[in-house]
N, C-alpha and C positions, 0 to 999 in steps of 0.2 A: 504493500499499499504506500502510495506516495504521500509524504507529509509536507503540506504547505509551509514555507518558511519565509517567503518574500511575496510581494505583490505580482511578480512575474512568474511565480511557480505555476507549472501546468500539471493538472491532475486528470485522471480519467473519470468521466461520469460513472458512478457506480451501476447505473441502470444500462447504459448502452455503450459505454467505453469511449465516448467522444472526448478528446483532449479539450480542456477548457482552462482558461486562466483563472487562478484562485485570487479573487479580489472582492471587495465589498460591493462592486458594481453589479455583480451577479446575484440577484435576489433569490435565485434557485439553488444556490450553492449548498451542497456539493453536486447537485445535479445540473445538467446543461440546459434544461428547459422545464416549463411547467408540466409538460407531457411526461417527461422522465420522472419527475417528482411525484405526480399523480399515479403513475404505473407502479411505483415503488410502494405507495400507500395502499394501493389495491392489493398488491402481492401480500403485504403484511395482514390486511384484513381477511384475505383468503387463506391465511396460515401457510403461504409458500415459503415465508421466512420465519425463523424461530431463533430465540436466544437459548442456548444450551442451559439445562438445568432441570429442576424438578417442575413438573406442570403445575399451574395455578390451581387447578381443581383439587389436587392432592394437598396443597398447602392450606386451603381454606375449607376442606371437606369436613374436618372436625368441628369448625365454627358453625357450618350450616346444619350439621346434625344436632348441635346443641341449642340452635336458634339464636345465636349471637349475631 
């Protein structure tokens, strides 16, 4: 993963891979466009992306059973 360190750093869009300049002018950063940003959001909503770890259902299942 490229880590931006100056205004002229180029990084790939995490969705499509298009190289973009990392600066405050890009309101979609780290994505190249609103379309890529929205596609990523949809992928998370459809559970195509996941953060490794214990599923949330297991974490809160005891609370649900106790009515908390």
